[in-house]
C-alpha positions as a Markdown table, in Angstrom:
| # | Residue | x | y | z |
|---|---|---|---|---|
| 1 | Met | 16.6 | 77.1 | 28.2 |
| 2 | Lys | 13.8 | 75.0 | 30.2 |
| 3 | Gln | 13.9 | 71.3 | 29.6 |
| 4 | Phe | 10.2 | 69.9 | 29.8 |
| 5 | Thr | 9.6 | 66.9 | 31.7 |
| 6 | Met | 7.5 | 63.9 | 30.5 |
| 7 | Glu | 4.7 | 64.9 | 33.0 |
| 8 | Glu | 4.8 | 68.5 | 31.4 |
| 9 | Leu | 4.7 | 67.3 | 27.8 |
| 10 | Thr | 1.8 | 65.0 | 28.6 |
| 11 | Ala | -0.1 | 67.9 | 30.2 |
| 12 | Phe | 0.7 | 70.3 | 27.1 |
| 13 | Cys | -0.5 | 67.5 | 24.8 |
| 14 | Asn | -3.8 | 67.4 | 26.5 |
| 15 | Gln | -4.3 | 71.0 | 26.8 |
| 16 | Tyr | -3.5 | 71.6 | 23.2 |
| 17 | Gly | -5.1 | 68.8 | 21.4 |
| 18 | Phe | -2.2 | 67.0 | 20.5 |
| 19 | Ile | -2.9 | 63.8 | 22.6 |
| 20 | Phe | -5.6 | 62.5 | 25.0 |
| 21 | Gln | -6.0 | 59.9 | 27.4 |
| 22 | Gly | -7.7 | 57.0 | 25.8 |
| 23 | Ser | -11.3 | 56.3 | 27.0 |
| 24 | Glu | -10.9 | 59.5 | 29.3 |
| 25 | Ile | -14.8 | 59.8 | 30.2 |
| 26 | Tyr | -14.5 | 56.3 | 31.7 |
| 27 | Gly | -11.5 | 56.9 | 33.6 |
| 28 | Gly | -9.1 | 55.9 | 30.7 |
| 29 | Leu | -7.6 | 52.7 | 29.9 |
| 30 | Ala | -3.9 | 52.4 | 31.2 |
| 31 | Asn | -1.3 | 53.2 | 28.5 |
| 32 | Thr | -3.7 | 53.9 | 25.7 |
| 33 | Trp | -3.8 | 57.3 | 23.8 |
| 34 | Asp | -6.0 | 59.2 | 21.3 |
| 35 | Tyr | -4.5 | 61.5 | 19.1 |
| 36 | Gly | -6.2 | 64.7 | 19.1 |
| 37 | Pro | -6.8 | 67.2 | 16.1 |
| 38 | Leu | -3.5 | 68.8 | 16.0 |
| 39 | Gly | -1.7 | 65.5 | 17.1 |
| 40 | Thr | -3.5 | 63.6 | 14.3 |
| 41 | Arg | -2.1 | 66.2 | 11.8 |
| 42 | Leu | 1.2 | 66.1 | 13.0 |
| 43 | Lys | 1.4 | 62.4 | 13.2 |
| 44 | Asn | 0.1 | 62.3 | 9.4 |
| 45 | Asn | 2.8 | 64.9 | 8.5 |
| 46 | Ile | 5.5 | 62.6 | 10.0 |
| 47 | Lys | 4.3 | 59.9 | 8.2 |
| 48 | Asp | 4.2 | 61.9 | 4.8 |
| 49 | Ala | 7.7 | 62.9 | 5.4 |
| 50 | Trp | 8.7 | 59.1 | 5.8 |
| 51 | Arg | 6.8 | 58.4 | 2.4 |
| 52 | Tyr | 8.6 | 61.3 | 0.8 |
| 53 | Tyr | 12.1 | 60.3 | 2.1 |
| 54 | Phe | 11.7 | 56.4 | 1.7 |
| 55 | Ile | 9.1 | 56.0 | -0.9 |
| 56 | Gln | 9.0 | 58.9 | -3.5 |
| 57 | Lys | 12.8 | 59.5 | -3.3 |
| 58 | Lys | 14.0 | 56.2 | -3.5 |
| 59 | Asp | 14.4 | 54.1 | -6.8 |
| 60 | Asn | 12.5 | 50.6 | -6.8 |
| 61 | Ser | 10.7 | 51.3 | -3.6 |
| 62 | Tyr | 7.2 | 50.5 | -3.2 |
| 63 | Glu | 4.5 | 51.0 | -0.6 |
| 64 | Ile | 1.9 | 48.4 | 0.4 |
| 65 | Asp | -1.0 | 48.2 | 3.1 |
| 66 | Ser | -1.3 | 44.7 | 4.4 |
| 67 | Asp | -4.1 | 43.5 | 6.8 |
| 68 | Ile | -3.6 | 43.3 | 10.6 |
| 69 | Leu | -5.2 | 40.0 | 10.8 |
| 70 | Met | -3.1 | 37.3 | 8.9 |
| 71 | Asn | -3.2 | 33.7 | 8.4 |
| 72 | Pro | -2.0 | 32.2 | 12.0 |
| 73 | Thr | 0.7 | 30.1 | 10.0 |
| 74 | Val | 2.5 | 33.2 | 9.2 |
| 75 | Trp | 3.5 | 33.7 | 12.9 |
| 76 | Glu | 4.4 | 30.0 | 13.1 |
| 77 | Ala | 6.7 | 30.5 | 10.1 |
| 78 | Ser | 8.2 | 33.8 | 11.7 |
| 79 | Gly | 8.9 | 32.3 | 15.0 |
| 80 | His | 6.3 | 34.5 | 17.0 |
| 81 | Arg | 4.3 | 31.6 | 18.1 |
| 82 | Ser | 7.0 | 30.0 | 20.2 |
| 83 | Ser | 9.6 | 32.5 | 21.1 |
| 84 | Phe | 8.0 | 36.2 | 20.9 |
| 85 | Thr | 8.1 | 36.2 | 24.8 |
| 86 | Asp | 9.2 | 38.6 | 27.6 |
| 87 | Pro | 10.9 | 37.2 | 30.7 |
| 88 | Leu | 8.6 | 38.0 | 33.6 |
| 89 | Leu | 8.5 | 37.5 | 37.4 |
| 90 | Asp | 6.0 | 38.5 | 40.3 |
| 91 | Cys | 6.9 | 40.3 | 43.5 |
| 92 | Lys | 5.6 | 38.2 | 46.3 |
| 93 | Glu | 5.1 | 40.9 | 48.6 |
| 94 | Cys | 3.0 | 43.4 | 46.5 |
| 95 | Lys | 2.0 | 41.2 | 43.6 |
| 96 | Thr | 3.3 | 43.5 | 40.8 |
| 97 | Arg | 4.6 | 42.0 | 37.8 |
| 98 | His | 8.0 | 42.9 | 36.3 |
| 99 | Arg | 10.4 | 42.4 | 33.4 |
| 100 | Ala | 13.5 | 40.7 | 34.5 |
| 101 | Asp | 15.7 | 42.4 | 32.1 |
| 102 | Asn | 14.2 | 45.9 | 33.1 |
| 103 | Leu | 14.8 | 45.3 | 36.4 |
| 104 | Ile | 18.4 | 44.4 | 36.2 |
| 105 | Asn | 19.1 | 47.3 | 33.4 |
| 106 | Glu | 17.5 | 49.9 | 35.6 |
| 107 | Tyr | 19.3 | 48.6 | 38.8 |
| 108 | Asp | 22.7 | 48.6 | 36.9 |
| 109 | Ser | 22.8 | 49.6 | 33.1 |
| 110 | Ser | 26.3 | 48.2 | 32.8 |
| 111 | Ala | 24.8 | 44.5 | 33.6 |
| 112 | Met | 23.8 | 43.9 | 30.1 |
| 113 | Ala | 20.6 | 41.8 | 31.1 |
| 114 | Asp | 20.0 | 41.3 | 27.2 |
| 115 | Ala | 22.9 | 39.0 | 26.8 |
| 116 | Met | 21.9 | 37.1 | 29.8 |
| 117 | Thr | 19.9 | 33.6 | 29.8 |
| 118 | Gln | 16.9 | 33.4 | 32.0 |
| 119 | Glu | 18.7 | 31.6 | 34.6 |
| 120 | Glu | 21.4 | 34.1 | 34.8 |
| 121 | Met | 19.0 | 36.9 | 35.1 |
| 122 | Phe | 17.4 | 35.3 | 38.0 |
| 123 | Gln | 20.5 | 34.4 | 39.7 |
| 124 | Tyr | 21.6 | 37.9 | 39.3 |
| 125 | Ile | 18.5 | 39.4 | 40.7 |
| 126 | Leu | 19.0 | 36.9 | 43.9 |
| 127 | Lys | 22.7 | 37.8 | 44.4 |
| 128 | Glu | 22.3 | 41.5 | 44.1 |
| 129 | Gln | 19.0 | 41.7 | 46.1 |
| 130 | Ile | 17.5 | 43.9 | 43.5 |
| 131 | Pro | 14.3 | 45.5 | 45.2 |
| 132 | Cys | 10.9 | 45.9 | 43.6 |
| 133 | Pro | 10.3 | 49.2 | 42.0 |
| 134 | Lys | 6.8 | 49.5 | 44.0 |
| 135 | Cys | 7.5 | 48.1 | 47.5 |
| 136 | Gly | 11.4 | 48.0 | 47.8 |
| 137 | Lys | 11.3 | 44.3 | 48.9 |
| 138 | Ser | 13.4 | 41.5 | 47.1 |
| 139 | Asn | 11.0 | 38.6 | 46.9 |
| 140 | Phe | 10.4 | 37.5 | 43.6 |
| 141 | Thr | 8.8 | 34.3 | 41.8 |
| 142 | Asp | 10.8 | 32.5 | 39.2 |
| 143 | Ile | 11.0 | 33.9 | 36.1 |
| 144 | Arg | 8.4 | 32.7 | 33.2 |
| 145 | Gln | 8.1 | 33.5 | 29.7 |
| 146 | Phe | 4.9 | 35.4 | 28.6 |
| 147 | Asn | 3.9 | 35.6 | 25.0 |
| 148 | Leu | 3.4 | 39.0 | 23.9 |
| 149 | Met | 1.0 | 38.5 | 21.2 |
| 150 | Phe | -2.7 | 39.5 | 21.4 |
| 151 | Ala | -4.9 | 36.4 | 20.6 |
| 152 | Thr | -8.7 | 36.8 | 19.4 |
| 153 | Gln | -11.2 | 34.6 | 17.7 |
| 154 | Arg | -12.5 | 34.1 | 14.3 |
| 155 | Gly | -16.0 | 32.4 | 13.7 |
| 156 | Val | -19.6 | 32.7 | 14.0 |
| 157 | Thr | -20.7 | 30.3 | 16.5 |
| 158 | Gln | -19.5 | 29.3 | 19.9 |
| 159 | Gly | -17.3 | 26.4 | 19.9 |
| 160 | Asn | -16.5 | 26.6 | 16.2 |
| 161 | Thr | -13.7 | 29.4 | 16.3 |
| 162 | Asn | -10.1 | 29.8 | 15.1 |
| 163 | Ile | -7.5 | 31.6 | 17.1 |
| 164 | Ile | -6.0 | 34.3 | 15.2 |
| 165 | Tyr | -3.5 | 37.1 | 16.0 |
| 166 | Leu | -3.2 | 41.0 | 16.1 |
| 167 | Arg | 0.0 | 41.5 | 14.4 |
| 168 | Pro | 2.9 | 42.2 | 16.8 |
| 169 | Glu | 4.9 | 43.8 | 13.8 |
| 170 | Asn | 4.3 | 45.1 | 10.4 |
| 171 | Ala | 7.3 | 43.3 | 8.6 |
| 172 | Gln | 5.5 | 39.8 | 7.7 |
| 173 | Gly | 3.2 | 41.6 | 5.6 |
| 174 | Glu | 5.9 | 43.0 | 3.5 |
| 175 | Tyr | 7.5 | 39.4 | 3.5 |
| 176 | Val | 4.3 | 37.6 | 2.4 |
| 177 | Asn | 4.0 | 40.0 | -0.4 |
| 178 | Tyr | 7.2 | 40.0 | -1.8 |
| 179 | Leu | 6.4 | 37.8 | -4.9 |
| 180 | Asn | 3.2 | 40.0 | -5.3 |
| 181 | Val | 5.3 | 43.2 | -5.6 |
| 182 | Leu | 8.2 | 41.4 | -7.5 |
| 183 | Arg | 5.6 | 40.3 | -10.4 |
| 184 | Thr | 3.3 | 43.5 | -10.6 |
| 185 | Met | 5.9 | 45.9 | -10.4 |
| 186 | Arg | 8.1 | 44.1 | -12.7 |
| 187 | Thr | 11.2 | 45.0 | -10.6 |
| 188 | Lys | 14.4 | 43.8 | -10.1 |
| 189 | Leu | 16.9 | 43.4 | -6.8 |
| 190 | Pro | 17.6 | 45.2 | -4.9 |
| 191 | Phe | 14.1 | 46.8 | -4.3 |
| 192 | Ser | 12.1 | 47.7 | -1.2 |
| 193 | Ile | 8.7 | 47.5 | 0.3 |
| 194 | Gly | 7.5 | 50.0 | 2.9 |
| 195 | Gln | 4.4 | 50.0 | 5.1 |
| 196 | Ile | 2.9 | 52.2 | 7.6 |
| 197 | Gly | 0.5 | 50.5 | 9.9 |
| 198 | Lys | -0.7 | 49.6 | 13.3 |
| 199 | Ala | 1.0 | 46.7 | 15.5 |
| 200 | Phe | 0.0 | 45.3 | 18.9 |
| 201 | Arg | 2.1 | 43.9 | 21.6 |
| 202 | Asn | 0.9 | 42.6 | 25.0 |
| 203 | Glu | 3.5 | 44.6 | 26.8 |
| 204 | Ile | 3.4 | 44.2 | 30.5 |
| 205 | Thr | 5.4 | 47.0 | 31.4 |
| 206 | Pro | 4.5 | 49.9 | 29.0 |
| 207 | Gly | 5.0 | 53.6 | 30.0 |
| 208 | Asn | 6.7 | 57.1 | 29.2 |
| 209 | Phe | 3.5 | 58.4 | 27.6 |
| 210 | Thr | 3.6 | 57.1 | 23.9 |
| 211 | Phe | 7.1 | 55.8 | 24.1 |
| 212 | Arg | 5.9 | 52.1 | 24.8 |
| 213 | Thr | 2.3 | 51.2 | 24.6 |
| 214 | Ile | 0.4 | 48.0 | 23.7 |
| 215 | Glu | -1.1 | 49.6 | 20.1 |
| 216 | Phe | 1.4 | 51.5 | 18.2 |
| 217 | Glu | 2.2 | 52.4 | 14.8 |
| 218 | Gln | 5.3 | 51.5 | 12.7 |
| 219 | Met | 6.9 | 52.7 | 9.4 |
| 220 | Glu | 8.7 | 49.4 | 7.9 |
| 221 | Phe | 11.0 | 49.4 | 5.1 |
| 222 | Gln | 12.4 | 46.1 | 3.9 |
| 223 | Thr | 15.1 | 45.9 | 1.2 |
| 224 | Phe | 15.6 | 42.8 | -0.6 |
| 225 | Cys | 18.7 | 42.2 | -2.0 |
| 226 | Lys | 21.3 | 39.5 | -3.3 |
| 227 | Lys | 23.7 | 38.1 | -0.6 |
| 228 | Gly | 27.1 | 39.8 | -0.8 |
| 229 | Asn | 25.3 | 43.3 | -1.2 |
| 230 | Asp | 23.8 | 43.1 | 2.3 |
| 231 | Glu | 26.5 | 44.5 | 4.5 |
| 232 | Glu | 26.8 | 47.8 | 2.4 |
| 233 | Leu | 23.0 | 48.3 | 2.4 |
| 234 | Tyr | 22.8 | 47.6 | 6.1 |
| 235 | Asp | 25.6 | 50.4 | 6.5 |
| 236 | Tyr | 23.8 | 52.7 | 4.2 |
| 237 | Tyr | 20.3 | 52.3 | 6.0 |
| 238 | Lys | 22.0 | 52.9 | 9.3 |
| 239 | Gln | 23.3 | 56.2 | 8.0 |
| 240 | Tyr | 20.1 | 57.0 | 5.7 |
| 241 | Gly | 18.1 | 56.7 | 9.0 |
| 242 | Asn | 20.2 | 59.1 | 10.9 |
| 243 | Glu | 19.5 | 61.5 | 8.1 |
| 244 | Phe | 16.0 | 61.1 | 8.1 |
| 245 | Phe | 16.0 | 62.2 | 11.8 |
| 246 | Glu | 17.8 | 65.3 | 11.4 |
| 247 | Tyr | 15.6 | 66.1 | 8.2 |
| 248 | Leu | 12.9 | 66.0 | 10.8 |
| 249 | Gly | 14.6 | 68.4 | 13.0 |
| 250 | Leu | 16.5 | 66.3 | 15.6 |
| 251 | Pro | 19.8 | 67.4 | 16.2 |
| 252 | Lys | 23.1 | 65.2 | 15.9 |
| 253 | Glu | 23.8 | 65.8 | 19.6 |
| 254 | His | 20.5 | 64.1 | 20.6 |
| 255 | Leu | 21.0 | 60.9 | 18.5 |
| 256 | Arg | 23.3 | 58.0 | 18.8 |
| 257 | Phe | 23.8 | 54.6 | 17.3 |
| 258 | His | 23.7 | 51.4 | 19.6 |
| 259 | Asp | 24.9 | 48.4 | 18.1 |
| 260 | His | 23.6 | 45.1 | 19.4 |
| 261 | Asp | 25.8 | 42.8 | 21.2 |
| 262 | Lys | 23.4 | 39.9 | 21.5 |
| 263 | Leu | 21.6 | 39.0 | 18.0 |
| 264 | Ala | 18.7 | 37.3 | 17.3 |
| 265 | His | 19.1 | 33.9 | 15.8 |
| 266 | Tyr | 18.2 | 35.0 | 12.3 |
| 267 | Ala | 20.2 | 38.3 | 12.3 |
| 268 | Lys | 23.9 | 39.0 | 10.7 |
| 269 | Ala | 23.8 | 42.6 | 12.4 |
| 270 | Ala | 21.3 | 44.9 | 14.2 |
| 271 | Cys | 21.6 | 48.5 | 15.4 |
| 272 | Asp | 19.3 | 51.1 | 16.9 |
| 273 | Ile | 19.2 | 54.7 | 16.6 |
| 274 | Glu | 18.3 | 56.2 | 19.9 |
| 275 | Tyr | 17.3 | 59.7 | 20.8 |
| 276 | Leu | 18.1 | 61.6 | 24.2 |
| 277 | Phe | 14.7 | 61.7 | 26.0 |
| 278 | Pro | 14.1 | 63.4 | 29.6 |
| 279 | Phe | 14.2 | 59.8 | 30.9 |
| 280 | Gly | 17.3 | 58.7 | 28.9 |
| 281 | Trp | 18.3 | 57.3 | 25.5 |
| 282 | Gly | 15.4 | 55.5 | 24.0 |
| 283 | Glu | 15.1 | 53.6 | 20.6 |
| 284 | Ile | 13.2 | 55.1 | 17.6 |
| 285 | Asn | 14.5 | 53.1 | 14.9 |
| 286 | Gly | 16.1 | 49.6 | 14.6 |
| 287 | Thr | 18.0 | 48.5 | 11.4 |
| 288 | His | 18.8 | 44.9 | 10.9 |
| 289 | Asn | 20.4 | 42.6 | 8.5 |
| 290 | Arg | 17.9 | 39.5 | 8.6 |
| 291 | Thr | 19.8 | 37.5 | 5.8 |
| 292 | Asn | 17.3 | 35.2 | 4.0 |
| 293 | Phe | 15.7 | 33.7 | 7.2 |
| 294 | Asp | 12.3 | 35.1 | 6.7 |
| 295 | Leu | 11.7 | 34.2 | 3.2 |
| 296 | Thr | 13.5 | 30.8 | 3.6 |
| 297 | Arg | 10.8 | 30.1 | 6.5 |
| 298 | His | 7.8 | 31.4 | 4.5 |
| 299 | Gln | 8.9 | 29.3 | 1.6 |
| 300 | Glu | 9.1 | 26.3 | 4.1 |
| 301 | Tyr | 6.0 | 26.9 | 5.7 |
| 302 | Ser | 3.9 | 27.9 | 2.7 |
| 303 | Gly | 5.3 | 25.7 | 0.1 |
| 304 | Arg | 5.7 | 28.5 | -2.3 |
| 305 | Ser | 9.2 | 28.9 | -3.8 |
| 306 | Met | 10.7 | 32.4 | -2.7 |
| 307 | Glu | 13.5 | 32.2 | -5.0 |
| 308 | Tyr | 14.7 | 35.2 | -7.2 |
| 309 | Phe | 15.8 | 34.5 | -10.8 |
| 310 | Asp | 18.5 | 36.7 | -11.8 |
| 311 | Glu | 18.2 | 37.3 | -15.5 |
| 312 | Leu | 22.2 | 38.3 | -16.0 |
| 313 | Thr | 23.8 | 35.7 | -13.9 |
| 314 | Arg | 21.2 | 33.0 | -14.6 |
| 315 | Glu | 21.1 | 32.4 | -10.8 |
| 316 | Lys | 18.4 | 31.4 | -8.6 |
| 317 | Tyr | 18.4 | 32.3 | -4.8 |
| 318 | Ile | 16.5 | 33.4 | -1.9 |
| 319 | Pro | 17.3 | 37.3 | -1.2 |
| 320 | Tyr | 18.7 | 38.8 | 2.0 |
| 321 | Ile | 16.4 | 41.4 | 3.8 |
| 322 | Ile | 17.7 | 44.6 | 5.3 |
| 323 | Glu | 15.1 | 46.0 | 7.6 |
| 324 | Ser | 14.8 | 49.5 | 8.9 |
| 325 | Thr | 11.9 | 50.3 | 11.2 |
| 326 | Tyr | 10.7 | 53.5 | 12.6 |
| 327 | Gly | 8.3 | 53.8 | 15.4 |
| 328 | Val | 5.7 | 56.5 | 14.6 |
| 329 | Asp | 4.7 | 57.4 | 18.2 |
| 330 | Arg | 8.1 | 57.6 | 19.4 |
| 331 | Ile | 9.3 | 59.9 | 16.8 |
| 332 | Phe | 6.3 | 62.1 | 17.6 |
| 333 | Leu | 7.3 | 62.3 | 21.2 |
| 334 | Ala | 11.0 | 62.9 | 20.1 |
| 335 | Val | 9.7 | 65.7 | 17.7 |
| 336 | Met | 7.8 | 67.3 | 20.5 |
| 337 | Phe | 10.3 | 67.1 | 23.2 |
| 338 | Glu | 12.8 | 68.8 | 20.6 |
| 339 | Ala | 10.5 | 71.6 | 19.5 |
| 340 | Leu | 8.6 | 72.7 | 22.9 |
| 341 | Lys | 10.7 | 75.7 | 24.0 |
| 342 | Glu | 9.9 | 78.3 | 26.9 |
| 343 | Glu | 11.7 | 81.7 | 25.8 |
| 344 | Glu | 12.4 | 84.9 | 27.6 |
| 345 | Leu | 11.8 | 87.7 | 25.4 |
| 346 | Glu | 13.4 | 91.1 | 25.3 |
| 347 | Asp | 10.5 | 93.0 | 27.1 |
| 348 | Gly | 10.9 | 90.5 | 30.1 |
| 349 | Glu | 7.9 | 88.3 | 29.2 |
| 350 | Thr | 8.2 | 84.7 | 28.5 |
| 351 | Arg | 6.4 | 82.8 | 25.7 |
| 352 | Gln | 6.1 | 79.1 | 24.8 |
| 353 | Val | 6.6 | 78.0 | 21.2 |
| 354 | Leu | 6.8 | 74.8 | 19.3 |
| 355 | Arg | 9.4 | 75.0 | 16.9 |
| 356 | Leu | 8.4 | 72.3 | 14.4 |
| 357 | His | 9.9 | 72.2 | 11.1 |
| 358 | Pro | 7.3 | 73.8 | 8.8 |
| 359 | Met | 6.5 | 70.8 | 6.8 |
| 360 | Leu | 5.7 | 68.9 | 10.0 |
| 361 | Ala | 3.5 | 71.9 | 11.5 |
| 362 | Pro | -0.3 | 70.8 | 12.0 |
| 363 | Ile | -1.6 | 74.2 | 11.1 |
| 364 | Lys | 0.5 | 76.0 | 8.6 |
| 365 | Val | -0.9 | 79.6 | 8.6 |
| 366 | Asn | -2.9 | 81.5 | 10.9 |
| 367 | Val | -5.1 | 84.3 | 9.5 |
| 368 | Leu | -5.8 | 87.3 | 11.7 |
| 369 | Pro | -8.0 | 90.4 | 10.8 |
| 370 | Leu | -6.5 | 93.3 | 13.0 |
| 371 | Ile | -9.9 | 94.8 | 13.5 |
| 372 | Lys | -12.6 | 92.4 | 13.3 |
| 373 | Lys | -15.3 | 94.8 | 12.2 |
| 374 | Arg | -13.1 | 96.3 | 9.4 |
| 375 | His | -10.8 | 93.6 | 8.1 |
| 376 | Ser | -13.0 | 90.3 | 8.6 |
| 377 | Glu | -14.1 | 90.5 | 4.9 |
| 378 | Lys | -11.0 | 90.7 | 3.4 |
| 379 | Ala | -9.4 | 88.1 | 6.0 |
| 380 | Leu | -12.1 | 85.4 | 5.3 |
| 381 | Glu | -11.4 | 85.7 | 1.6 |
| 382 | Ile | -7.7 | 84.9 | 2.2 |
| 383 | Tyr | -8.2 | 82.5 | 4.4 |
| 384 | Gln | -10.9 | 80.6 | 2.0 |
| 385 | Asn | -8.4 | 80.8 | -0.9 |
| 386 | Leu | -5.1 | 79.6 | 1.1 |
| 387 | Arg | -7.1 | 76.7 | 2.8 |
| 388 | Lys | -7.3 | 75.0 | -0.7 |
| 389 | Tyr | -3.6 | 74.5 | -0.4 |
| 390 | Phe | -2.8 | 74.5 | 3.1 |
| 391 | Met | -4.1 | 73.7 | 6.5 |
| 392 | Val | -4.9 | 77.3 | 7.8 |
| 393 | Ser | -6.7 | 78.7 | 10.8 |
| 394 | Tyr | -8.8 | 81.7 | 11.2 |
| 395 | Asp | -8.5 | 83.5 | 14.6 |
| 396 | Asp | -10.5 | 87.0 | 15.1 |
| 397 | Ser | -10.4 | 86.7 | 19.0 |
| 398 | Gly | -8.6 | 88.9 | 21.4 |
| 399 | Asn | -5.9 | 91.4 | 20.8 |
| 400 | Ile | -3.4 | 90.8 | 18.0 |
| 401 | Gly | -0.5 | 89.7 | 20.6 |
| 402 | Lys | -2.6 | 87.2 | 22.4 |
| 403 | Arg | -3.5 | 85.7 | 18.9 |
| 404 | Tyr | 0.3 | 85.7 | 18.0 |
| 405 | Arg | 0.9 | 83.7 | 21.1 |
| 406 | Arg | -1.9 | 80.9 | 20.4 |
| 407 | Gly | -0.3 | 80.2 | 17.1 |
| 408 | Asp | 3.0 | 80.2 | 18.5 |
| 409 | Val | 2.4 | 77.7 | 21.1 |
| 410 | Ile | 0.9 | 75.1 | 18.7 |
| 411 | Gly | 3.9 | 75.4 | 16.1 |
| 412 | Thr | 2.1 | 77.5 | 13.5 |
| 413 | Pro | 5.0 | 78.9 | 11.3 |
| 414 | Tyr | 3.4 | 81.9 | 9.9 |
| 415 | Ala | 0.7 | 84.5 | 11.0 |
| 416 | Ile | -0.8 | 86.7 | 8.3 |
| 417 | Thr | -2.5 | 90.1 | 9.6 |
| 418 | Ile | -4.9 | 91.8 | 7.3 |
| 419 | Asp | -5.3 | 95.5 | 7.9 |
| 420 | Asp | -5.8 | 98.6 | 6.3 |
| 421 | Asn | -2.8 | 98.2 | 3.7 |
| 422 | Thr | -4.5 | 95.1 | 2.7 |
| 423 | Ile | -7.7 | 96.7 | 1.7 |
| 424 | Glu | -5.8 | 99.6 | 0.1 |
| 425 | Lys | -2.6 | 98.3 | -1.1 |
| 426 | Asp | -3.5 | 94.3 | -1.5 |
| 427 | Thr | -0.5 | 93.7 | 0.8 |
| 428 | Val | -0.5 | 91.6 | 4.1 |
| 429 | Thr | 2.0 | 91.2 | 6.9 |
| 430 | Leu | 3.6 | 88.1 | 7.4 |
| 431 | Arg | 5.0 | 87.2 | 10.6 |
| 432 | Asp | 7.4 | 84.3 | 11.2 |
| 433 | Arg | 6.9 | 82.2 | 14.3 |
| 434 | Asp | 10.6 | 81.5 | 15.2 |
| 435 | Thr | 12.2 | 85.1 | 14.6 |
| 436 | Met | 9.0 | 86.8 | 15.0 |
| 437 | Lys | 10.1 | 89.1 | 12.5 |
| 438 | Gln | 7.5 | 90.7 | 10.1 |
| 439 | Ile | 7.6 | 91.2 | 6.5 |
| 440 | Thr | 5.1 | 92.9 | 3.9 |
| 441 | Ile | 4.1 | 90.7 | 1.0 |
| 442 | Pro | 1.5 | 91.3 | -1.8 |
| 443 | Val | -1.5 | 89.0 | -1.4 |
| 444 | Gly | -0.8 | 87.4 | -5.0 |
| 445 | Asp | 2.6 | 86.1 | -3.7 |
| 446 | Leu | 1.5 | 84.4 | -0.7 |
| 447 | Gln | 0.4 | 81.0 | -2.2 |
| 448 | Glu | 4.0 | 80.6 | -3.9 |
| 449 | Tyr | 6.0 | 81.8 | -0.9 |
| 450 | Leu | 4.4 | 79.6 | 1.6 |
| 451 | Lys | 4.2 | 76.7 | -0.8 |
| 452 | Lys | 8.3 | 76.9 | -0.7 |
| 453 | Ser | 8.5 | 77.0 | 3.1 |
| 454 | Phe | 6.2 | 73.8 | 3.6 |
| 455 | Ser | 7.9 | 71.8 | 0.8 |
| 456 | Phe | 9.3 | 68.3 | 1.7 |
| 457 | Glu | 12.4 | 69.6 | -0.3 |
| 458 | Val | 13.1 | 72.6 | 2.4 |
| 459 | Asn | 14.9 | 72.0 | 5.4 |
| 460 | Arg | 15.7 | 74.9 | 7.7 |
């Protein structure tokens, strides 16, 4: 079966209304992407599936929506002001800028650049004479640390402004609202706060379509717990994340755990879940045991106590945090790669089909009058009724075979054909996207039949 390249998927997404180049009519802006009508629906369905799996299904789990702009002291407490940097160096020959760790890892994946100091990376590049990816020469500047946060100014008059930042992650919004959720939801440990939202990083080497961009969307999930329960919860959420990806339709053989050898100073343990993209394994989730570092820092910088009072044990302590983060844009990419197929049919023809899980499909049903002049009135009646409950399209252009193919390629799970039997017997023909098999079903049973197929509880 055909394996689509990144370039082919990019073209597919543009052709069918999933993703467009950002600011395209002005020549674009590098590494910015706009989600089209179908892409927006698919992205929202992924987010709704996450909400179902992490908020609705979980006990003591609450969703918030914090602002992108926060008090600058938040980023001092979190450490982003001082340490959220990339090790960069410039090619003296062609003037391009590169991340030192990426140069090393792409040259030798076993070198483990993430575990090297800045000086060790520079000496490794010199020793191995690692070439510039653009010009092929090895003549670099020293490594410098480059801050990844986007800064902007808040103020109404020139010279009277304060620097604030576009958030580089969503997690701090959950940490600073920990006390608010604890109080208003009258909850007890362990409890979780989830959030979906945009984050911004001034990445110097973005690429691979939507895999690494300067503006992206995260589904963050923070579980607050007592020290001693943290290791069990960390292991649980590693496995729960893997379950979630299989639930979305990503197969086990295309997923793997990658435990971190080098940990951040605040972390007790860290693990990524990676998906096998055409360009190699790439992170789509990160689960971390952050200990009580974050709340301790916010207590220090804000002056507000972050202690939890345990009514059973009469203890006071600052909770540990187990974080599990999911990249919406990267999951979107993985889901598209997994679903897009090119198949050879029994008659020798080929078809492109997007085998999305029905709950994720942007359009759920395509309503097709067999003969436009004869069947349109009844078809429109069925279309108008079903669209109250599902995203439904209506197509009366071209022969029925071409209309089936148009639905297949954008991932529509079912096509409903309205013909003479609909008018005479009140039945329709329901065609399955994946098997292409057709069944006859009473019009009155359509809604319930389809509802079961698109439920978050159903997994093919």
